[in-house]
Every structure is written in structure tokens, then in C-alpha cells.
C-alpha positions as a LaTeX table, in Angstrom:
\begin{tabular}{lrrr}
\hline
Residue & $x$ (\AA) & $y$ (\AA) & $z$ (\AA) \\
\hline
Met1 & 3.40 & $-42.25$ & 5.26 \\
Met2 & $-0.04$ & $-41.38$ & 3.84 \\
Arg3 & $-1.39$ & $-40.59$ & 7.35 \\
Arg4 & 1.55 & $-38.33$ & 7.97 \\
Asn5 & 1.01 & $-36.31$ & 4.81 \\
Thr6 & $-2.74$ & $-35.96$ & 5.19 \\
Pro7 & $-2.66$ & $-32.75$ & 7.22 \\
Arg8 & $-0.31$ & $-31.15$ & 4.68 \\
Leu9 & $-2.55$ & $-32.25$ & 1.84 \\
Leu10 & $-5.67$ & $-30.79$ & 3.50 \\
Ala11 & $-3.76$ & $-27.52$ & 4.10 \\
Tyr12 & $-2.86$ & $-27.25$ & 0.47 \\
Leu13 & $-6.42$ & $-28.07$ & $-0.56$ \\
Leu14 & $-7.76$ & $-25.32$ & 1.71 \\
Leu15 & $-5.17$ & $-22.87$ & 0.37 \\
Cys16 & $-6.00$ & $-23.66$ & $-3.26$ \\
Gly17 & $-9.71$ & $-23.27$ & $-2.52$ \\
Gly18 & $-9.12$ & $-19.93$ & $-0.83$ \\
Ala19 & $-6.87$ & $-18.81$ & $-3.75$ \\
Val20 & $-9.66$ & $-19.60$ & $-6.22$ \\
Val21 & $-12.22$ & $-17.60$ & $-4.22$ \\
Tyr22 & $-9.94$ & $-14.58$ & $-4.04$ \\
Leu23 & $-8.82$ & $-14.77$ & $-7.69$ \\
Leu24 & $-12.34$ & $-15.24$ & $-9.11$ \\
Pro25 & $-13.35$ & $-11.50$ & $-8.94$ \\
Phe26 & $-10.00$ & $-10.51$ & $-10.49$ \\
Leu27 & $-10.40$ & $-12.95$ & $-13.32$ \\
Trp28 & $-14.04$ & $-11.84$ & $-13.89$ \\
Met29 & $-12.77$ & $-8.22$ & $-14.15$ \\
Val30 & $-10.20$ & $-9.22$ & $-16.72$ \\
Thr31 & $-12.52$ & $-11.35$ & $-18.79$ \\
Thr32 & $-15.21$ & $-8.60$ & $-18.67$ \\
Ala33 & $-12.58$ & $-6.10$ & $-19.91$ \\
Leu34 & $-12.11$ & $-8.28$ & $-23.02$ \\
Lys35 & $-15.78$ & $-8.52$ & $-23.91$ \\
Ser36 & $-17.83$ & $-6.40$ & $-26.27$ \\
Gly37 & $-20.46$ & $-4.07$ & $-24.98$ \\
Asp38 & $-23.33$ & $-6.29$ & $-26.11$ \\
Glu39 & $-21.73$ & $-9.44$ & $-24.58$ \\
Val40 & $-21.33$ & $-7.69$ & $-21.23$ \\
Leu41 & $-25.07$ & $-6.94$ & $-21.07$ \\
Ala42 & $-26.14$ & $-10.42$ & $-22.25$ \\
Phe43 & $-27.95$ & $-12.76$ & $-19.92$ \\
Pro44 & $-26.97$ & $-15.18$ & $-18.70$ \\
Pro45 & $-23.42$ & $-13.85$ & $-18.52$ \\
Glu46 & $-20.55$ & $-15.90$ & $-19.92$ \\
Phe47 & $-17.29$ & $-16.08$ & $-18.06$ \\
Val48 & $-15.02$ & $-16.54$ & $-21.10$ \\
Pro49 & $-15.57$ & $-13.91$ & $-23.90$ \\
Ser50 & $-16.47$ & $-15.18$ & $-27.32$ \\
Ser51 & $-13.92$ & $-12.85$ & $-28.90$ \\
Phe52 & $-11.13$ & $-10.93$ & $-27.14$ \\
Glu53 & $-11.61$ & $-7.25$ & $-27.64$ \\
Trp54 & $-8.11$ & $-5.94$ & $-26.88$ \\
His55 & $-8.95$ & $-2.46$ & $-28.17$ \\
Asn56 & $-11.12$ & $-1.97$ & $-25.06$ \\
Phe57 & $-8.04$ & $-1.05$ & $-23.10$ \\
Pro58 & $-6.76$ & 1.92 & $-25.24$ \\
Asp59 & $-10.38$ & 3.01 & $-25.97$ \\
Ala60 & $-11.23$ & 3.18 & $-22.25$ \\
Trp61 & $-7.93$ & 4.75 & $-21.26$ \\
Thr62 & $-8.31$ & 7.67 & $-23.69$ \\
Gln63 & $-11.95$ & 8.52 & $-22.77$ \\
Leu64 & $-10.58$ & 10.53 & $-19.80$ \\
Pro65 & $-7.04$ & 11.85 & $-19.24$ \\
Phe66 & $-5.89$ & 8.75 & $-17.34$ \\
Thr67 & $-2.32$ & 9.30 & $-18.34$ \\
Arg68 & $-2.34$ & 12.52 & $-16.43$ \\
Phe69 & $-4.08$ & 10.80 & $-13.53$ \\
Leu70 & $-1.34$ & 8.11 & $-13.56$ \\
Val71 & 1.42 & 10.74 & $-13.42$ \\
Asn72 & $-0.34$ & 12.51 & $-10.49$ \\
Thr73 & $-0.80$ & 9.19 & $-8.59$ \\
Leu74 & 2.84 & 8.19 & $-9.18$ \\
Leu75 & 4.05 & 11.55 & $-7.86$ \\
Ile76 & 1.92 & 11.38 & $-4.72$ \\
Thr77 & 2.73 & 7.78 & $-4.06$ \\
Val78 & 6.52 & 8.15 & $-4.41$ \\
Leu79 & 6.56 & 11.26 & $-2.12$ \\
Ala80 & 4.28 & 9.71 & 0.42 \\
Val81 & 6.08 & 6.31 & 0.50 \\
Thr82 & 9.46 & 8.11 & 0.89 \\
Gly83 & 8.09 & 10.13 & 3.71 \\
Thr84 & 6.57 & 7.08 & 5.38 \\
Leu85 & 9.88 & 5.21 & 5.33 \\
Val86 & 11.94 & 8.09 & 6.62 \\
Ser87 & 9.42 & 9.06 & 9.37 \\
Ser88 & 8.95 & 5.49 & 10.48 \\
Ile89 & 12.54 & 4.16 & 10.43 \\
Leu90 & 14.03 & 6.96 & 12.54 \\
Pro91 & 11.69 & 6.73 & 15.55 \\
Ala92 & 11.57 & 2.94 & 15.29 \\
Tyr93 & 15.30 & 2.79 & 15.68 \\
Ala94 & 15.08 & 5.13 & 18.61 \\
Phe95 & 12.44 & 2.99 & 20.32 \\
Ala96 & 14.40 & $-0.22$ & 19.64 \\
Arg97 & 18.00 & 0.91 & 20.41 \\
Leu98 & 18.32 & 4.23 & 22.20 \\
Pro99 & 18.08 & 4.07 & 25.99 \\
Ala100 & 15.81 & 6.81 & 27.30 \\
Arg101 & 13.82 & 7.43 & 30.45 \\
Gly102 & 10.16 & 6.85 & 29.79 \\
Arg103 & 10.72 & 5.15 & 26.49 \\
Gly104 & 8.16 & 2.51 & 27.23 \\
Ile105 & 5.55 & 5.06 & 28.14 \\
Met106 & 6.12 & 7.04 & 24.92 \\
Phe107 & 5.96 & 3.94 & 22.87 \\
Ala108 & 2.68 & 2.93 & 24.51 \\
Ala109 & 1.28 & 6.39 & 23.93 \\
Met110 & 2.21 & 6.12 & 20.29 \\
Ile111 & 0.59 & 2.79 & 19.92 \\
Ala112 & $-2.55$ & 4.09 & 21.62 \\
Thr113 & $-3.02$ & 6.62 & 18.74 \\
Met114 & $-3.78$ & 3.63 & 16.46 \\
Met115 & $-7.12$ & 3.38 & 18.33 \\
Ile116 & $-8.21$ & 6.83 & 17.16 \\
Pro117 & $-10.51$ & 6.50 & 14.11 \\
Ala118 & $-9.33$ & 8.47 & 11.10 \\
Glu119 & $-12.76$ & 10.08 & 10.88 \\
Ile120 & $-12.14$ & 12.00 & 14.13 \\
Thr121 & $-9.16$ & 13.80 & 12.73 \\
Leu122 & $-10.65$ & 14.39 & 9.27 \\
Val123 & $-12.29$ & 17.71 & 10.00 \\
Pro124 & $-9.44$ & 19.20 & 12.09 \\
Gln125 & $-6.99$ & 18.24 & 9.34 \\
Phe126 & $-9.12$ & 19.87 & 6.63 \\
Leu127 & $-9.51$ & 23.07 & 8.68 \\
Met128 & $-5.70$ & 23.12 & 9.23 \\
Phe129 & $-4.81$ & 22.71 & 5.62 \\
Thr130 & $-7.45$ & 25.22 & 4.60 \\
Glu131 & $-5.90$ & 27.85 & 6.94 \\
Leu132 & $-2.51$ & 27.05 & 5.45 \\
Gly133 & $-3.80$ & 27.52 & 1.90 \\
Met134 & $-3.00$ & 23.93 & 0.84 \\
Val135 & $-6.36$ & 22.88 & $-0.45$ \\
Asn136 & $-6.24$ & 21.94 & $-4.12$ \\
Thr137 & $-2.62$ & 20.95 & $-3.81$ \\
Tyr138 & $-0.84$ & 17.69 & $-3.10$ \\
Trp139 & 0.54 & 18.81 & 0.28 \\
Pro140 & $-2.33$ & 17.40 & 2.32 \\
Leu141 & $-1.89$ & 14.05 & 0.68 \\
Val142 & 1.92 & 13.94 & 1.18 \\
Leu143 & 2.73 & 15.85 & 4.35 \\
Pro144 & 1.04 & 13.45 & 6.87 \\
Ala145 & 3.29 & 10.63 & 5.66 \\
Trp146 & 6.40 & 12.64 & 6.72 \\
Phe147 & 5.20 & 12.72 & 10.35 \\
Gly148 & 5.07 & 9.01 & 10.84 \\
Tyr149 & 2.39 & 6.26 & 11.13 \\
Ala150 & 2.19 & 4.35 & 14.40 \\
Tyr151 & 1.62 & 1.01 & 12.77 \\
Tyr152 & 4.68 & 1.33 & 10.54 \\
Ile153 & 6.86 & 2.48 & 13.36 \\
Phe154 & 5.72 & $-0.49$ & 15.32 \\
Leu155 & 6.65 & $-2.87$ & 12.52 \\
Phe156 & 10.13 & $-1.44$ & 12.12 \\
Arg157 & 10.73 & $-1.38$ & 15.89 \\
Gln158 & 9.77 & $-5.02$ & 16.18 \\
Phe159 & 12.08 & $-5.93$ & 13.34 \\
Phe160 & 15.02 & $-3.92$ & 14.69 \\
Arg161 & 14.68 & $-5.76$ & 17.98 \\
Thr162 & 15.28 & $-9.09$ & 16.18 \\
Ile163 & 18.75 & $-7.88$ & 15.13 \\
Pro164 & 21.37 & $-8.95$ & 17.65 \\
Gln165 & 22.50 & $-6.14$ & 20.05 \\
Glu166 & 26.08 & $-7.44$ & 19.66 \\
Leu167 & 26.30 & $-6.05$ & 16.14 \\
Ser168 & 25.49 & $-2.52$ & 17.46 \\
Asp169 & 27.84 & $-2.94$ & 20.38 \\
Ala170 & 30.71 & $-3.95$ & 18.06 \\
Ala171 & 30.10 & $-1.00$ & 15.83 \\
Arg172 & 30.03 & 1.38 & 18.85 \\
Ile173 & 33.35 & 0.03 & 19.97 \\
Asp174 & 34.76 & 0.82 & 16.54 \\
Gly175 & 33.51 & 4.39 & 16.94 \\
Ala176 & 30.39 & 4.25 & 14.79 \\
Ser177 & 27.65 & 6.71 & 15.55 \\
His178 & 24.02 & 5.80 & 15.79 \\
Ala179 & 23.46 & 7.28 & 12.31 \\
Arg180 & 26.24 & 5.02 & 10.93 \\
Ile181 & 24.84 & 2.03 & 12.72 \\
Leu182 & 21.40 & 2.64 & 11.34 \\
Trp183 & 22.66 & 3.24 & 7.79 \\
Ser184 & 25.29 & 0.50 & 7.57 \\
Ile185 & 23.98 & $-2.27$ & 9.81 \\
Met186 & 20.26 & $-1.88$ & 10.45 \\
Leu187 & 18.93 & $-0.85$ & 7.11 \\
Pro188 & 20.70 & $-3.52$ & 5.00 \\
Leu189 & 19.29 & $-6.16$ & 7.42 \\
Ala190 & 15.86 & $-4.56$ & 7.49 \\
Lys191 & 15.12 & $-5.06$ & 3.76 \\
Pro192 & 12.20 & $-7.42$ & 4.42 \\
Ala193 & 10.57 & $-4.87$ & 6.74 \\
Ile194 & 11.22 & $-2.09$ & 4.31 \\
Ala195 & 9.57 & $-4.15$ & 1.56 \\
Ala196 & 6.57 & $-4.89$ & 3.70 \\
Val197 & 6.01 & $-1.25$ & 4.70 \\
Thr198 & 6.62 & $-0.13$ & 1.04 \\
Val199 & 3.99 & $-2.50$ & $-0.26$ \\
Phe200 & 1.46 & $-1.41$ & 2.38 \\
Ser201 & 2.22 & 2.24 & 1.81 \\
Val202 & 2.05 & 2.00 & $-1.96$ \\
Ile203 & $-1.30$ & 0.20 & $-1.87$ \\
Gly204 & $-2.79$ & 2.72 & 0.59 \\
Asn205 & $-1.71$ & 5.75 & $-1.46$ \\
Trp206 & $-2.49$ & 4.14 & $-4.86$ \\
Asn207 & $-6.05$ & 3.34 & $-3.87$ \\
Asn208 & $-6.68$ & 6.41 & $-1.72$ \\
Leu209 & $-9.99$ & 8.01 & $-2.81$ \\
Leu210 & $-11.15$ & 9.98 & 0.21 \\
Gly211 & $-8.10$ & 12.22 & 0.55 \\
Pro212 & $-7.91$ & 13.35 & $-3.12$ \\
Leu213 & $-11.68$ & 13.72 & $-3.16$ \\
Ile214 & $-11.62$ & 16.12 & $-0.26$ \\
Tyr215 & $-8.64$ & 18.23 & $-1.16$ \\
Leu216 & $-8.35$ & 18.29 & $-4.97$ \\
Arg217 & $-10.52$ & 20.55 & $-7.06$ \\
Asp218 & $-9.01$ & 20.76 & $-10.57$ \\
Gln219 & $-9.31$ & 17.76 & $-12.91$ \\
Asp220 & $-5.67$ & 18.01 & $-14.01$ \\
Lys221 & $-4.70$ & 17.24 & $-10.41$ \\
Tyr222 & $-6.96$ & 14.11 & $-10.03$ \\
Thr223 & $-5.56$ & 10.72 & $-9.20$ \\
Leu224 & $-6.49$ & 7.40 & $-10.64$ \\
Ala225 & $-8.94$ & 6.67 & $-7.80$ \\
Ile226 & $-10.89$ & 9.78 & $-8.60$ \\
Gly227 & $-10.62$ & 9.18 & $-12.31$ \\
Leu228 & $-12.16$ & 5.67 & $-11.94$ \\
Ser229 & $-15.00$ & 7.23 & $-9.86$ \\
Leu230 & $-15.49$ & 9.94 & $-12.45$ \\
Phe231 & $-15.48$ & 7.37 & $-15.27$ \\
Gln232 & $-18.10$ & 5.33 & $-13.40$ \\
Gly233 & $-20.33$ & 8.36 & $-13.13$ \\
Gln234 & $-20.08$ & 9.31 & $-16.80$ \\
Tyr235 & $-20.14$ & 5.90 & $-18.41$ \\
Thr236 & $-22.56$ & 4.00 & $-16.19$ \\
Thr237 & $-23.26$ & 1.15 & $-18.67$ \\
Ala238 & $-19.85$ & 0.79 & $-20.30$ \\
Tyr239 & $-18.88$ & $-2.05$ & $-17.98$ \\
His240 & $-16.31$ & $-3.51$ & $-20.34$ \\
His241 & $-14.47$ & $-0.13$ & $-20.52$ \\
Met242 & $-14.77$ & 0.31 & $-16.73$ \\
Met243 & $-13.22$ & $-3.16$ & $-16.11$ \\
Ala244 & $-10.49$ & $-2.37$ & $-18.70$ \\
Val245 & $-9.42$ & 0.81 & $-16.92$ \\
Ser246 & $-9.66$ & $-0.96$ & $-13.50$ \\
Thr247 & $-7.45$ & $-3.73$ & $-14.87$ \\
Leu248 & $-4.80$ & $-1.25$ & $-16.01$ \\
Thr249 & $-4.77$ & 0.56 & $-12.81$ \\
Ile250 & $-4.34$ & $-2.54$ & $-10.72$ \\
Val251 & $-1.48$ & $-3.99$ & $-12.80$ \\
Pro252 & 1.33 & $-1.89$ & $-11.10$ \\
Ile253 & 0.17 & $-3.10$ & $-7.68$ \\
Val254 & 0.16 & $-6.75$ & $-8.77$ \\
Val255 & 3.62 & $-6.41$ & $-10.33$ \\
Leu256 & 5.02 & $-4.75$ & $-7.21$ \\
Phe257 & 3.64 & $-7.46$ & $-4.91$ \\
Phe258 & 5.07 & $-10.27$ & $-7.05$ \\
Leu259 & 8.50 & $-8.55$ & $-7.17$ \\
Ala260 & 8.58 & $-7.99$ & $-3.36$ \\
Gln261 & 6.64 & $-11.14$ & $-2.42$ \\
Lys262 & 9.40 & $-13.08$ & $-0.65$ \\
Ala263 & 10.74 & $-10.04$ & 1.26 \\
Phe264 & 7.20 & $-8.93$ & 2.02 \\
Val265 & 6.21 & $-12.27$ & 3.62 \\
Arg266 & 9.50 & $-12.50$ & 5.49 \\
Gly267 & 9.13 & $-8.96$ & 6.81 \\
Ile268 & 5.59 & $-9.59$ & 8.11 \\
Thr269 & 6.68 & $-12.87$ & 9.72 \\
Leu270 & 9.70 & $-11.46$ & 11.53 \\
Thr271 & 7.98 & $-8.28$ & 12.66 \\
Gly272 & 5.14 & $-10.39$ & 14.00 \\
Ile273 & 7.26 & $-12.80$ & 16.06 \\
Gly274 & 10.36 & $-10.75$ & 16.83 \\
Gly275 & 11.07 & $-8.37$ & 19.65 \\
Arg276 & 10.70 & $-8.48$ & 23.39 \\
\hline
\end{tabular}
């Protein structure tokens, strides 16, 4: 019995060790946010603060208009995530269910675009949005999401192919259109994939620094990522305040992941092993 459980015990030990390694920087950020300014600069550094300075959080948050940055980030994230889901689900369903000549070639061509580095399209995109007069607006940060991302289309396509074809055939016999099949059958069953793509997209847009840094000019349009960079440049030695703001900005991502954890893991698993 002991010999049989040894591999599982070793796996748990490795997972616990890896979890500690990954959690240590996060815990150090939180404990630093609760220290005083003198304690942060003390050497050797102490992991646990001698006194918990909870006022660091409101003090740091009000040094720059982070509430405005938060609203801007939420607006961009919601619009971009909505566009990502819409522009990924529709072509994914077409690739998975609609018979068409050359479907495999088109799917391969779409997947091939994933090998194009983002830096190659950076300058052409900037020139295009400049000609359209969209610089210093949120359009360059939102519009690309409404034209689909190959990776997310691939994930949805793989998940749709795990759903039995018989369900779609039965709906077609009852007179359902493809739109009705997608809405009433596919999407309710695709909640794990939707959760996985939503988490990926939220994290990508929430932490996006390069895009807002290139296109936004006015401070009242800045996002949290630019706000953190601006805070770091103005308050270079206020590490406790820097960690306090960083902790507050990461809380929504942590909460989202824990709420969607089960569906997220299931979606990644099924999209990885499903399909033909």
C-alpha cells in the first residue's frame, strides 16, 4: 500500500514545493506593502513586518488618480474581452461544424499567423490608427480584439469538436438554424472554454502596458499599467507604497481566477485533448 502511494506522495510534494516558489514573490509584495518606509529600507530585510501599516494602501492609491486609471482599465478590458469572445466563437464554430471547401487550408493559414511576432505588426498598426485619427483614444486598444485572435479561435474550435455531432444533427432535423444551434447547444456546453478564454483575455488586457503606452497621451486616459509605471518613476524609493498599489491592482485578477478556476482548468484540459 505504501509503495503504491509513493508516486502520488512525491507528486504532491513537488506541487507543494512549486506552489511555495510561485507564491513567495506574491507574499513578499504583500508583506512589503504593510511595512513602514524605514523598515522597507532596513538591512537585512525582514519578511514579516513588525507592525502592519494598513494606511499604506489608501495613501499610495491617492498619490495618483488610480481610481480613474481603474475605470479606464475596466472599460478597455470589458470591451476587449467581449470582442474577443464574439470574434473567436463565430469563426471557431464555422471551422468546427460548417462544411466548406478548403476549410482545412484556411484553418492552417489562420494558425500560421500565430508565428508572426507582434513586433512586426506594431509599426503598420500604429500608422493605420494614426491615419484614422484614433491615436489618444481607446479604439486601438479595443478594435483588434473584435477581429479575432488565432489562438482563441483554435481553443474554441478544439472544444466545439469535442461536442457530439449527433446533438447538432438532431437540432437540424428539428429545424434549428446554425445560429440557434450555436446559441442553444454549443455555448451552454462551452462554458469551460469561455471561462478559459475570458481569464486569458482579462489578464492580457489588464496587464497591457505597451499598447496604452504607444497610443494614449492624456493622463486622464491612462490605464493601471501606465499608472504603475508612472508611480515607479515619480516615487522611486517608496517601495512600500509601490507594493501597496501593485497589490491592489492584482486583487481583481486573483479573485477572477479563483472564481473561474474549475471551469478554467476544465476548459484548458478539454481544448488540449479534444478534437480530431
